[in-house]
All heavy atoms as a GROMACS GRO file, in nm:
protein
  570
    1MET      N    1  10.567 -14.595   6.668
    1MET     CA    2  10.696 -14.537   6.632
    1MET      C    3  10.719 -14.412   6.716
    1MET      O    4  10.628 -14.335   6.741
    1MET     CB    5  10.698 -14.502   6.484
    1MET     CG    6  10.827 -14.438   6.444
    1MET     SD    7  10.830 -14.374   6.276
    1MET     CE    8  10.726 -14.233   6.292
    2SER      N    9  10.842 -14.395   6.756
    2SER     CA   10  10.881 -14.277   6.833
    2SER      C   11  11.001 -14.211   6.764
    2SER      O   12  11.068 -14.275   6.682
    2SER     CB   13  10.917 -14.318   6.976
    2SER     OG   14  11.035 -14.394   6.976
    3PRO      N   15  11.030 -14.086   6.799
    3PRO     CA   16  11.150 -14.022   6.743
    3PRO      C   17  11.277 -14.102   6.773
    3PRO      O   18  11.369 -14.106   6.692
    3PRO     CB   19  11.153 -13.885   6.811
    3PRO     CG   20  11.012 -13.859   6.851
    3PRO     CD   21  10.952 -13.994   6.882
    4GLU      N   22  11.278 -14.169   6.888
    4GLU     CA   23  11.394 -14.250   6.924
    4GLU      C   24  11.411 -14.367   6.826
    4GLU      O   25  11.524 -14.406   6.795
    4GLU     CB   26  11.382 -14.303   7.067
    4GLU     CG   27  11.390 -14.196   7.172
    4GLU     CD   28  11.258 -14.120   7.194
    4GLU    OE1   29  11.150 -14.172   7.157
    4GLU    OE2   30  11.263 -14.008   7.246
    5ASP      N   31  11.300 -14.421   6.776
    5ASP     CA   32  11.309 -14.530   6.678
    5ASP      C   33  11.378 -14.484   6.552
    5ASP      O   34  11.460 -14.556   6.495
    5ASP     CB   35  11.170 -14.583   6.643
    5ASP     CG   36  11.108 -14.665   6.755
    5ASP    OD1   37  11.182 -14.714   6.843
    5ASP    OD2   38  10.985 -14.680   6.754
    6LEU      N   39  11.347 -14.364   6.506
    6LEU     CA   40  11.412 -14.311   6.386
    6LEU      C   41  11.562 -14.294   6.408
    6LEU      O   42  11.642 -14.325   6.320
    6LEU     CB   43  11.348 -14.180   6.344
    6LEU     CG   44  11.203 -14.187   6.300
    6LEU    CD1   45  11.149 -14.048   6.272
    6LEU    CD2   46  11.186 -14.277   6.180
    7GLU      N   47  11.598 -14.248   6.526
    7GLU     CA   48  11.740 -14.233   6.558
    7GLU      C   49  11.810 -14.370   6.563
    7GLU      O   50  11.924 -14.384   6.517
    7GLU     CB   51  11.758 -14.160   6.691
    7GLU     CG   52  11.900 -14.119   6.717
    7GLU     CD   53  11.912 -14.026   6.835
    7GLU    OE1   54  11.824 -13.942   6.856
    7GLU    OE2   55  12.013 -14.040   6.906
    8LYS      N   56  11.741 -14.469   6.613
    8LYS     CA   57  11.800 -14.604   6.618
    8LYS      C   58  11.827 -14.657   6.478
    8LYS      O   59  11.924 -14.732   6.459
    8LYS     CB   60  11.708 -14.699   6.694
    8LYS     CG   61  11.706 -14.674   6.843
    8LYS     CD   62  11.607 -14.765   6.912
    8LYS     CE   63  11.599 -14.731   7.060
    8LYS     NZ   64  11.497 -14.812   7.129
    9LEU      N   65  11.744 -14.622   6.381
    9LEU     CA   66  11.764 -14.671   6.245
    9LEU      C   67  11.899 -14.627   6.188
    9LEU      O   68  11.960 -14.699   6.109
    9LEU     CB   69  11.652 -14.622   6.152
    9LEU     CG   70  11.512 -14.674   6.180
    9LEU    CD1   71  11.413 -14.610   6.084
    9LEU    CD2   72  11.506 -14.826   6.172
   10VAL      N   73  11.945 -14.510   6.227
   10VAL     CA   74  12.072 -14.458   6.173
   10VAL      C   75  12.190 -14.485   6.266
   10VAL      O   76  12.303 -14.445   6.234
   10VAL     CB   77  12.062 -14.308   6.138
   10VAL    CG1   78  11.958 -14.284   6.031
   10VAL    CG2   79  12.036 -14.224   6.260
   11THR      N   80  12.167 -14.554   6.378
   11THR     CA   81  12.277 -14.584   6.470
   11THR      C   82  12.291 -14.732   6.501
   11THR      O   83  12.400 -14.778   6.536
   11THR     CB   84  12.260 -14.509   6.604
   11THR    OG1   85  12.136 -14.545   6.663
   11THR    CG2   86  12.267 -14.358   6.584
   12ARG      N   87  12.185 -14.807   6.490
   12ARG     CA   88  12.186 -14.950   6.525
   12ARG      C   89  12.233 -15.033   6.407
   12ARG      O   90  12.189 -15.013   6.294
   12ARG     CB   91  12.046 -14.991   6.568
   12ARG     CG   92  12.026 -15.130   6.618
   12ARG     CD   93  12.067 -15.153   6.763
   12ARG     NE   94  12.032 -15.050   6.857
   12ARG     CZ   95  11.926 -15.053   6.936
   12ARG    NH1   96  11.841 -15.151   6.930
   12ARG    NH2   97  11.906 -14.957   7.023
   13GLU      N   98  12.321 -15.127   6.434
   13GLU     CA   99  12.372 -15.217   6.329
   13GLU      C  100  12.292 -15.346   6.327
   13GLU      O  101  12.240 -15.391   6.431
   13GLU     CB  102  12.519 -15.250   6.356
   13GLU     CG  103  12.611 -15.131   6.339
   13GLU     CD  104  12.757 -15.166   6.362
   13GLU    OE1  105  12.788 -15.282   6.399
   13GLU    OE2  106  12.841 -15.078   6.342
   14MET      N  107  12.283 -15.403   6.211
   14MET     CA  108  12.218 -15.533   6.195
   14MET      C  109  12.301 -15.635   6.272
   14MET      O  110  12.421 -15.647   6.248
   14MET     CB  111  12.210 -15.567   6.046
   14MET     CG  112  12.132 -15.690   6.015
   14MET     SD  113  11.961 -15.669   6.057
   14MET     CE  114  11.899 -15.830   6.017
   15PRO      N  115  12.240 -15.707   6.368
   15PRO     CA  116  12.318 -15.796   6.454
   15PRO      C  117  12.345 -15.935   6.398
   15PRO      O  118  12.419 -16.012   6.460
   15PRO     CB  119  12.232 -15.805   6.580
   15PRO     CG  120  12.093 -15.787   6.531
   15PRO     CD  121  12.103 -15.692   6.414
   16PHE      N  122  12.287 -15.971   6.283
   16PHE     CA  123  12.304 -16.106   6.231
   16PHE      C  124  12.280 -16.107   6.080
   16PHE      O  125  12.237 -16.009   6.022
   16PHE     CB  126  12.206 -16.204   6.298
   16PHE     CG  127  12.062 -16.166   6.280
   16PHE    CD1  128  11.992 -16.203   6.166
   16PHE    CD2  129  11.996 -16.091   6.376
   16PHE    CE1  130  11.859 -16.168   6.148
   16PHE    CE2  131  11.863 -16.055   6.358
   16PHE     CZ  132  11.795 -16.094   6.244
   17GLY      N  133  12.309 -16.220   6.020
   17GLY     CA  134  12.276 -16.243   5.880
   17GLY      C  135  12.375 -16.187   5.780
   17GLY      O  136  12.486 -16.144   5.815
   18LYS      N  137  12.332 -16.189   5.657
   18LYS     CA  138  12.414 -16.149   5.543
   18LYS      C  139  12.470 -16.007   5.557
   18LYS      O  140  12.579 -15.977   5.512
   18LYS     CB  141  12.327 -16.159   5.418
   18LYS     CG  142  12.395 -16.120   5.290
   18LYS     CD  143  12.298 -16.136   5.174
   18LYS     CE  144  12.364 -16.098   5.044
   18LYS     NZ  145  12.272 -16.117   4.931
   19HIS      N  146  12.393 -15.917   5.617
   19HIS     CA  147  12.432 -15.777   5.630
   19HIS      C  148  12.470 -15.740   5.774
   19HIS      O  149  12.454 -15.624   5.814
   19HIS     CB  150  12.320 -15.687   5.578
   19HIS     CG  151  12.294 -15.706   5.432
   19HIS    ND1  152  12.375 -15.655   5.334
   19HIS    CD2  153  12.196 -15.775   5.366
   19HIS    CE1  154  12.328 -15.689   5.216
   19HIS    NE2  155  12.220 -15.763   5.232
   20LYS      N  156  12.520 -15.836   5.849
   20LYS     CA  157  12.563 -15.811   5.987
   20LYS      C  158  12.662 -15.695   5.989
   20LYS      O  159  12.755 -15.690   5.909
   20LYS     CB  160  12.628 -15.936   6.045
   20LYS     CG  161  12.672 -15.920   6.189
   20LYS     CD  162  12.732 -16.047   6.244
   20LYS     CE  163  12.773 -16.026   6.388
   20LYS     NZ  164  12.827 -16.148   6.446
   21GLY      N  165  12.640 -15.600   6.081
   21GLY     CA  166  12.729 -15.485   6.095
   21GLY      C  167  12.686 -15.363   6.015
   21GLY      O  168  12.736 -15.254   6.037
   22CYS      N  169  12.594 -15.381   5.923
   22CYS     CA  170  12.543 -15.270   5.841
   22CYS      C  171  12.437 -15.194   5.922
   22CYS      O  172  12.357 -15.255   5.994
   22CYS     CB  173  12.481 -15.328   5.714
   22CYS     SG  174  12.416 -15.206   5.599
   23LEU      N  175  12.437 -15.062   5.914
   23LEU     CA  176  12.332 -14.985   5.980
   23LEU      C  177  12.196 -15.026   5.923
   23LEU      O  178  12.182 -15.048   5.802
   23LEU     CB  179  12.352 -14.835   5.960
   23LEU     CG  180  12.472 -14.771   6.030
   23LEU    CD1  181  12.481 -14.624   5.992
   23LEU    CD2  182  12.462 -14.787   6.180
   24ILE      N  183  12.096 -15.031   6.009
   24ILE     CA  184  11.963 -15.069   5.964
   24ILE      C  185  11.915 -14.975   5.853
   24ILE      O  186  11.855 -15.018   5.755
   24ILE     CB  187  11.864 -15.075   6.082
   24ILE    CG1  188  11.904 -15.191   6.174
   24ILE    CG2  189  11.720 -15.090   6.033
   24ILE    CD1  190  11.823 -15.203   6.300
   25ALA      N  191  11.946 -14.847   5.864
   25ALA     CA  192  11.904 -14.750   5.762
   25ALA      C  193  11.972 -14.774   5.628
   25ALA      O  194  11.923 -14.727   5.525
   25ALA     CB  195  11.933 -14.607   5.810
   26ASP      N  196  12.082 -14.848   5.627
   26ASP     CA  197  12.156 -14.873   5.503
   26ASP      C  198  12.128 -15.011   5.442
   26ASP      O  199  12.186 -15.046   5.340
   26ASP     CB  200  12.307 -14.859   5.528
   26ASP     CG  201  12.346 -14.717   5.563
   26ASP    OD1  202  12.273 -14.624   5.525
   26ASP    OD2  203  12.450 -14.700   5.630
   27LEU      N  204  12.039 -15.087   5.503
   27LEU     CA  205  12.006 -15.219   5.448
   27LEU      C  206  11.937 -15.204   5.314
   27LEU      O  207  11.854 -15.115   5.296
   27LEU     CB  208  11.916 -15.295   5.546
   27LEU     CG  209  11.981 -15.339   5.677
   27LEU    CD1  210  11.875 -15.394   5.772
   27LEU    CD2  211  12.090 -15.442   5.652
   28PRO      N  212  11.969 -15.292   5.219
   28PRO     CA  213  11.905 -15.282   5.087
   28PRO      C  214  11.756 -15.317   5.093
   28PRO      O  215  11.714 -15.400   5.174
   28PRO     CB  216  11.982 -15.383   5.002
   28PRO     CG  217  12.058 -15.468   5.095
   28PRO     CD  218  12.070 -15.396   5.226
   29GLY      N  219  11.680 -15.253   5.007
   29GLY     CA  220  11.536 -15.273   5.004
   29GLY      C  221  11.497 -15.417   4.981
   29GLY      O  222  11.400 -15.465   5.041
   30ASN      N  223  11.571 -15.490   4.896
   30ASN     CA  224  11.533 -15.629   4.869
   30ASN      C  225  11.547 -15.716   4.994
   30ASN      O  226  11.470 -15.810   5.016
   30ASN     CB  227  11.609 -15.688   4.750
   30ASN     CG  228  11.758 -15.693   4.771
   30ASN    OD1  229  11.813 -15.628   4.859
   30ASN    ND2  230  11.825 -15.770   4.688
   31TYR      N  231  11.644 -15.684   5.080
   31TYR     CA  232  11.662 -15.757   5.206
   31TYR      C  233  11.547 -15.726   5.302
   31TYR      O  234  11.490 -15.816   5.364
   31TYR     CB  235  11.797 -15.716   5.267
   31TYR     CG  236  11.844 -15.798   5.385
   31TYR    CD1  237  11.869 -15.934   5.373
   31TYR    CD2  238  11.869 -15.737   5.507
   31TYR    CE1  239  11.916 -16.008   5.481
   31TYR    CE2  240  11.915 -15.811   5.615
   31TYR     CZ  241  11.939 -15.945   5.602
   31TYR     OH  242  11.986 -16.018   5.709
   32LEU      N  243  11.510 -15.600   5.311
   32LEU     CA  244  11.397 -15.560   5.395
   32LEU      C  245  11.267 -15.623   5.345
   32LEU      O  246  11.184 -15.668   5.424
   32LEU     CB  247  11.385 -15.408   5.399
   32LEU     CG  248  11.503 -15.335   5.463
   32LEU    CD1  249  11.497 -15.186   5.432
   32LEU    CD2  250  11.508 -15.359   5.613
   33ASN      N  251  11.250 -15.627   5.213
   33ASN     CA  252  11.130 -15.687   5.155
   33ASN      C  253  11.126 -15.838   5.180
   33ASN      O  254  11.018 -15.895   5.197
   33ASN     CB  255  11.120 -15.657   5.005
   33ASN     CG  256  11.095 -15.511   4.979
   33ASN    OD1  257  11.037 -15.440   5.061
   33ASN    ND2  258  11.136 -15.465   4.862
   34TRP      N  259  11.241 -15.901   5.184
   34TRP     CA  260  11.247 -16.043   5.216
   34TRP      C  261  11.190 -16.068   5.356
   34TRP      O  262  11.110 -16.159   5.378
   34TRP     CB  263  11.390 -16.095   5.205
   34TRP     CG  264  11.401 -16.241   5.236
   34TRP    CD1  265  11.382 -16.345   5.150
   34TRP    CD2  266  11.432 -16.298   5.364
   34TRP    NE1  267  11.400 -16.464   5.217
   34TRP    CE2  268  11.430 -16.438   5.348
   34TRP    CE3  269  11.461 -16.245   5.488
   34TRP    CZ2  270  11.455 -16.526   5.453
   34TRP    CZ3  271  11.486 -16.332   5.594
   34TRP    CH2  272  11.484 -16.471   5.575
   35PHE      N  273  11.232 -15.984   5.452
   35PHE     CA  274  11.179 -15.997   5.588
   35PHE      C  275  11.028 -15.973   5.589
   35PHE      O  276  10.954 -16.042   5.660
   35PHE     CB  277  11.246 -15.897   5.683
   35PHE     CG  278  11.376 -15.947   5.740
   35PHE    CD1  279  11.494 -15.886   5.703
   35PHE    CD2  280  11.381 -16.051   5.830
   35PHE    CE1  281  11.616 -15.930   5.755
   35PHE    CE2  282  11.502 -16.096   5.883
   35PHE     CZ  283  11.619 -16.035   5.844
   36ALA      N  284  10.981 -15.877   5.510
   36ALA     CA  285  10.837 -15.849   5.505
   36ALA      C  286  10.760 -15.971   5.454
   36ALA      O  287  10.650 -15.999   5.502
   36ALA     CB  288  10.811 -15.727   5.417
   37ARG      N  289  10.818 -16.043   5.360
   37ARG     CA  290  10.752 -16.163   5.307
   37ARG      C  291  10.763 -16.282   5.402
   37ARG      O  292  10.667 -16.357   5.420
   37ARG     CB  293  10.813 -16.203   5.172
   37ARG     CG  294  10.774 -16.116   5.057
   37ARG     CD  295  10.821 -16.176   4.924
   37ARG     NE  296  10.960 -16.218   4.920
   37ARG     CZ  297  11.063 -16.138   4.892
   37ARG    NH1  298  11.043 -16.010   4.865
   37ARG    NH2  299  11.186 -16.185   4.890
   38GLU      N  300  10.882 -16.302   5.459
   38GLU     CA  301  10.910 -16.422   5.538
   38GLU      C  302  10.879 -16.406   5.687
   38GLU      O  303  10.867 -16.504   5.758
   38GLU     CB  304  11.057 -16.462   5.521
   38GLU     CG  305  11.096 -16.492   5.378
   38GLU     CD  306  11.024 -16.612   5.320
   38GLU    OE1  307  11.001 -16.710   5.394
   38GLU    OE2  308  10.990 -16.607   5.200
   39GLY      N  309  10.872 -16.282   5.733
   39GLY     CA  310  10.846 -16.256   5.874
   39GLY      C  311  10.963 -16.186   5.940
   39GLY      O  312  11.077 -16.227   5.923
   40PHE      N  313  10.932 -16.081   6.013
   40PHE     CA  314  11.035 -16.008   6.087
   40PHE      C  315  11.068 -16.083   6.215
   40PHE      O  316  10.981 -16.147   6.274
   40PHE     CB  317  10.986 -15.866   6.119
   40PHE     CG  318  10.971 -15.779   5.998
   40PHE    CD1  319  10.846 -15.755   5.944
   40PHE    CD2  320  11.081 -15.722   5.937
   40PHE    CE1  321  10.831 -15.676   5.831
   40PHE    CE2  322  11.068 -15.643   5.824
   40PHE     CZ  323  10.942 -15.619   5.771
   41PRO      N  324  11.193 -16.075   6.262
   41PRO     CA  325  11.228 -16.140   6.388
   41PRO      C  326  11.154 -16.075   6.505
   41PRO      O  327  11.107 -15.960   6.493
   41PRO     CB  328  11.379 -16.120   6.398
   41PRO     CG  329  11.414 -16.012   6.305
   41PRO     CD  330  11.306 -16.006   6.201
   42PRO      N  331  11.143 -16.144   6.616
   42PRO     CA  332  11.074 -16.087   6.732
   42PRO      C  333  11.157 -15.976   6.796
   42PRO      O  334  11.278 -15.962   6.772
   42PRO     CB  335  11.059 -16.206   6.826
   42PRO     CG  336  11.170 -16.299   6.788
   42PRO     CD  337  11.192 -16.279   6.640
   43GLY      N  338  11.091 -15.898   6.878
   43GLY     CA  339  11.158 -15.797   6.958
   43GLY      C  340  11.186 -15.667   6.885
   43GLY      O  341  11.131 -15.640   6.778
   44GLU      N  342  11.275 -15.589   6.946
   44GLU     CA  343  11.304 -15.456   6.895
   44GLU      C  344  11.364 -15.459   6.754
   44GLU      O  345  11.328 -15.378   6.670
   44GLU     CB  346  11.399 -15.382   6.989
   44GLU     CG  347  11.428 -15.240   6.942
   44GLU     CD  348  11.522 -15.164   7.032
   44GLU    OE1  349  11.631 -15.218   7.064
   44GLU    OE2  350  11.486 -15.052   7.069
   45ILE      N  351  11.453 -15.554   6.728
   45ILE     CA  352  11.516 -15.557   6.596
   45ILE      C  353  11.411 -15.580   6.487
   45ILE      O  354  11.415 -15.516   6.382
   45ILE     CB  355  11.631 -15.661   6.588
   45ILE    CG1  356  11.711 -15.646   6.459
   45ILE    CG2  357  11.580 -15.802   6.603
   45ILE    CD1  358  11.792 -15.521   6.450
   46GLY      N  359  11.315 -15.666   6.512
   46GLY     CA  360  11.208 -15.688   6.416
   46GLY      C  361  11.123 -15.565   6.395
   46GLY      O  362  11.084 -15.533   6.281
   47ARG      N  363  11.095 -15.495   6.503
   47ARG     CA  364  11.016 -15.371   6.494
   47ARG      C  365  11.090 -15.266   6.413
   47ARG      O  366  11.031 -15.198   6.327
   47ARG     CB  367  10.987 -15.321   6.636
   47ARG     CG  368  10.892 -15.206   6.644
   47ARG     CD  369  10.856 -15.174   6.788
   47ARG     NE  370  10.968 -15.161   6.877
   47ARG     CZ  371  11.046 -15.053   6.884
   47ARG    NH1  372  11.022 -14.950   6.806
   47ARG    NH2  373  11.147 -15.047   6.969
   48LEU      N  374  11.221 -15.254   6.434
   48LEU     CA  375  11.300 -15.157   6.360
   48LEU      C  376  11.313 -15.195   6.212
   48LEU      O  377  11.307 -15.109   6.124
   48LEU     CB  378  11.439 -15.141   6.423
   48LEU     CG  379  11.442 -15.077   6.561
   48LEU    CD1  380  11.583 -15.083   6.619
   48LEU    CD2  381  11.389 -14.935   6.558
   49LEU      N  382  11.329 -15.324   6.185
   49LEU     CA  383  11.336 -15.369   6.046
   49LEU      C  384  11.203 -15.343   5.973
   49LEU      O  385  11.203 -15.300   5.857
   49LEU     CB  386  11.372 -15.518   6.039
   49LEU     CG  387  11.515 -15.553   6.076
   49LEU    CD1  388  11.530 -15.703   6.092
   49LEU    CD2  389  11.613 -15.499   5.974
   50ALA      N  390  11.092 -15.367   6.041
   50ALA     CA  391  10.961 -15.341   5.981
   50ALA      C  392  10.944 -15.192   5.953
   50ALA      O  393  10.892 -15.153   5.847
   50ALA     CB  394  10.850 -15.391   6.073
   51LEU      N  395  10.987 -15.109   6.046
   51LEU     CA  396  10.979 -14.964   6.026
   51LEU      C  397  11.066 -14.921   5.909
   51LEU      O  398  11.021 -14.844   5.821
   51LEU     CB  399  11.023 -14.891   6.154
   51LEU     CG  400  11.035 -14.739   6.147
   51LEU    CD1  401  10.901 -14.675   6.107
   51LEU    CD2  402  11.083 -14.685   6.280
   52MET      N  403  11.187 -14.974   5.900
   52MET     CA  404  11.276 -14.937   5.790
   52MET      C  405  11.221 -14.986   5.657
   52MET      O  406  11.232 -14.916   5.556
   52MET     CB  407  11.416 -14.994   5.815
   52MET     CG  408  11.521 -14.938   5.722
   52MET     SD  409  11.537 -14.761   5.741
   52MET     CE  410  11.537 -14.710   5.570
   53GLN      N  411  11.157 -15.101   5.656
   53GLN     CA  412  11.098 -15.151   5.532
   53GLN      C  413  10.986 -15.058   5.485
   53GLN      O  414  10.976 -15.028   5.366
   53GLN     CB  415  11.045 -15.294   5.552
   53GLN     CG  416  11.010 -15.366   5.424
   53GLN     CD  417  10.869 -15.340   5.375
   53GLN    OE1  418  10.780 -15.307   5.453
   53GLN    NE2  419  10.847 -15.358   5.246
   54GLU      N  420  10.904 -15.010   5.577
   54GLU     CA  421  10.796 -14.915   5.543
   54GLU      C  422  10.855 -14.786   5.487
   54GLU      O  423  10.808 -14.732   5.387
   54GLU     CB  424  10.713 -14.881   5.666
   54GLU     CG  425  10.599 -14.971   5.694
   54GLU     CD  426  10.496 -14.978   5.583
   54GLU    OE1  427  10.445 -14.874   5.537
   54GLU    OE2  428  10.465 -15.090   5.543
   55ILE      N  429  10.958 -14.735   5.552
   55ILE     CA  430  11.023 -14.611   5.508
   55ILE      C  431  11.081 -14.629   5.369
   55ILE      O  432  11.060 -14.547   5.279
   55ILE     CB  433  11.131 -14.568   5.610
   55ILE    CG1  434  11.064 -14.519   5.738
   55ILE    CG2  435  11.223 -14.460   5.551
   55ILE    CD1  436  11.160 -14.496   5.853
   56ASP      N  437  11.154 -14.740   5.349
   56ASP     CA  438  11.216 -14.766   5.219
   56ASP      C  439  11.110 -14.788   5.111
   56ASP      O  440  11.119 -14.731   5.002
   56ASP     CB  441  11.306 -14.889   5.230
   56ASP     CG  442  11.377 -14.919   5.100
   56ASP    OD1  443  11.467 -14.841   5.063
   56ASP    OD2  444  11.343 -15.020   5.035
   57HIS      N  445  11.009 -14.867   5.141
   57HIS     CA  446  10.904 -14.900   5.043
   57HIS      C  447  10.830 -14.775   4.995
   57HIS      O  448  10.790 -14.766   4.880
   57HIS     CB  449  10.806 -14.999   5.104
   57HIS     CG  450  10.693 -15.036   5.014
   57HIS    ND1  451  10.710 -15.122   4.908
   57HIS    CD2  452  10.564 -14.997   5.012
   57HIS    CE1  453  10.594 -15.134   4.844
   57HIS    NE2  454  10.504 -15.060   4.906
   58ASN      N  455  10.814 -14.678   5.084
   58ASN     CA  456  10.740 -14.556   5.051
   58ASN      C  457  10.830 -14.442   5.005
   58ASN      O  458  10.784 -14.329   4.990
   58ASN     CB  459  10.655 -14.513   5.170
   58ASN     CG  460  10.540 -14.609   5.192
   58ASN    OD1  461  10.454 -14.626   5.106
   58ASN    ND2  462  10.538 -14.675   5.306
   59GLY      N  463  10.958 -14.471   4.982
   59GLY     CA  464  11.050 -14.370   4.930
   59GLY      C  465  11.081 -14.258   5.027
   59GLY      O  466  11.109 -14.146   4.985
   60LEU      N  467  11.082 -14.289   5.156
   60LEU     CA  468  11.101 -14.186   5.257
   60LEU      C  469  11.240 -14.185   5.321
   60LEU      O  470  11.263 -14.117   5.420
   60LEU     CB  471  10.994 -14.202   5.367
   60LEU     CG  472  10.849 -14.190   5.319
   60LEU    CD1  473  10.754 -14.222   5.433
   60LEU    CD2  474  10.823 -14.053   5.262
   61LYS      N  475  11.334 -14.258   5.262
   61LYS     CA  476  11.470 -14.262   5.319
   61LYS      C  477  11.533 -14.124   5.338
   61LYS      O  478  11.606 -14.103   5.434
   61LYS     CB  479  11.562 -14.350   5.233
   61LYS     CG  480  11.562 -14.494   5.273
   61LYS     CD  481  11.667 -14.570   5.194
   61LYS     CE  482  11.707 -14.695   5.268
   61LYS     NZ  483  11.811 -14.770   5.195
   62PRO      N  484  11.506 -14.026   5.249
   62PRO     CA  485  11.565 -13.893   5.271
   62PRO      C  486  11.527 -13.828   5.404
   62PRO      O  487  11.598 -13.742   5.454
   62PRO     CB  488  11.513 -13.811   5.152
   62PRO     CG  489  11.488 -13.912   5.045
   62PRO     CD  490  11.440 -14.035   5.118
   63LEU      N  491  11.417 -13.873   5.465
   63LEU     CA  492  11.378 -13.818   5.595
   63LEU      C  493  11.480 -13.851   5.704
   63LEU      O  494  11.484 -13.784   5.807
   63LEU     CB  495  11.241 -13.871   5.636
   63LEU     CG  496  11.123 -13.827   5.551
   63LEU    CD1  497  10.996 -13.895   5.599
   63LEU    CD2  498  11.108 -13.676   5.554
   64LEU      N  499  11.562 -13.952   5.682
   64LEU     CA  500  11.662 -13.990   5.782
   64LEU      C  501  11.790 -13.908   5.771
   64LEU      O  502  11.872 -13.910   5.862
   64LEU     CB  503  11.695 -14.139   5.768
   64LEU     CG  504  11.577 -14.235   5.791
   64LEU    CD1  505  11.622 -14.378   5.764
   64LEU    CD2  506  11.522 -14.221   5.931
   65ALA      N  507  11.807 -13.835   5.662
   65ALA     CA  508  11.931 -13.758   5.639
   65ALA      C  509  11.962 -13.661   5.753
   65ALA      O  510  12.078 -13.654   5.796
   65ALA     CB  511  11.926 -13.687   5.505
   66PRO      N  512  11.866 -13.583   5.802
   66PRO     CA  513  11.901 -13.491   5.911
   66PRO      C  514  11.950 -13.564   6.038
   66PRO      O  515  12.035 -13.510   6.110
   66PRO     CB  516  11.769 -13.418   5.942
   66PRO     CG  517  11.689 -13.432   5.818
   66PRO     CD  518  11.728 -13.564   5.758
   67LEU      N  519  11.900 -13.682   6.061
   67LEU     CA  520  11.946 -13.759   6.177
   67LEU      C  521  12.089 -13.807   6.159
   67LEU      O  522  12.166 -13.813   6.252
   67LEU     CB  523  11.853 -13.879   6.201
   67LEU     CG  524  11.709 -13.844   6.235
   67LEU    CD1  525  11.624 -13.970   6.238
   67LEU    CD2  526  11.703 -13.771   6.368
   68ARG      N  527  12.126 -13.838   6.035
   68ARG     CA  528  12.263 -13.881   6.005
   68ARG      C  529  12.361 -13.766   6.025
   68ARG      O  530  12.472 -13.786   6.071
   68ARG     CB  531  12.275 -13.931   5.862
   68ARG     CG  532  12.206 -14.061   5.836
   68ARG     CD  533  12.221 -14.096   5.689
   68ARG     NE  534  12.150 -14.214   5.652
   68ARG     CZ  535  12.200 -14.338   5.656
   68ARG    NH1  536  12.322 -14.358   5.698
   68ARG    NH2  537  12.128 -14.440   5.618
   69ARG      N  538  12.320 -13.644   5.990
   69ARG     CA  539  12.408 -13.528   6.005
   69ARG      C  540  12.442 -13.503   6.152
   69ARG      O  541  12.547 -13.449   6.182
   69ARG     CB  542  12.344 -13.404   5.944
   69ARG     CG  543  12.354 -13.404   5.795
   69ARG     CD  544  12.312 -13.271   5.736
   69ARG     NE  545  12.237 -13.302   5.615
   69ARG     CZ  546  12.110 -13.279   5.596
   69ARG    NH1  547  12.038 -13.221   5.688
   69ARG    NH2  548  12.051 -13.313   5.483
   70GLY      N  549  12.354 -13.544   6.242
   70GLY     CA  550  12.378 -13.524   6.384
   70GLY      C  551  12.475 -13.624   6.444
   70GLY      O  552  12.518 -13.610   6.555
   71GLN      N  553  12.515 -13.724   6.365
   71GLN     CA  554  12.606 -13.827   6.415
   71GLN      C  555  12.750 -13.776   6.412
   71GLN      O  556  12.788 -13.696   6.331
   71GLN     CB  557  12.600 -13.953   6.329
   71GLN     CG  558  12.470 -14.025   6.338
   71GLN     CD  559  12.469 -14.146   6.246
   71GLN    OE1  560  12.556 -14.163   6.162
   71GLN    NE2  561  12.369 -14.229   6.260
   72LYS      N  562  12.828 -13.828   6.503
   72LYS     CA  563  12.972 -13.794   6.506
   72LYS      C  564  13.051 -13.910   6.452
   72LYS      O  565  13.022 -14.020   6.467
   72LYS     CB  566  13.017 -13.765   6.649
   72LYS     CG  567  12.951 -13.643   6.706
   72LYS     CD  568  13.024 -13.521   6.661
   72LYS     CE  569  12.949 -13.398   6.711
   72LYS     NZ  570  13.002 -13.278   6.676
   0.00000   0.00000   0.00000
């Protein structure tokens, strides 16, 4: 994980599926947990979804708030 990955969570949109267009940081925990059970997609999107699932599962979503404030 890099600081850039955290920034991507609050700027990158989900490119497919039920929550297409939703920021990765705003995806519901049950959706992230589904990916954890069924398997994350390959590539960067899968890596970011896995990171967001870890953050959500451990109750660390408030750590992303300062990154959101920096958005325009």
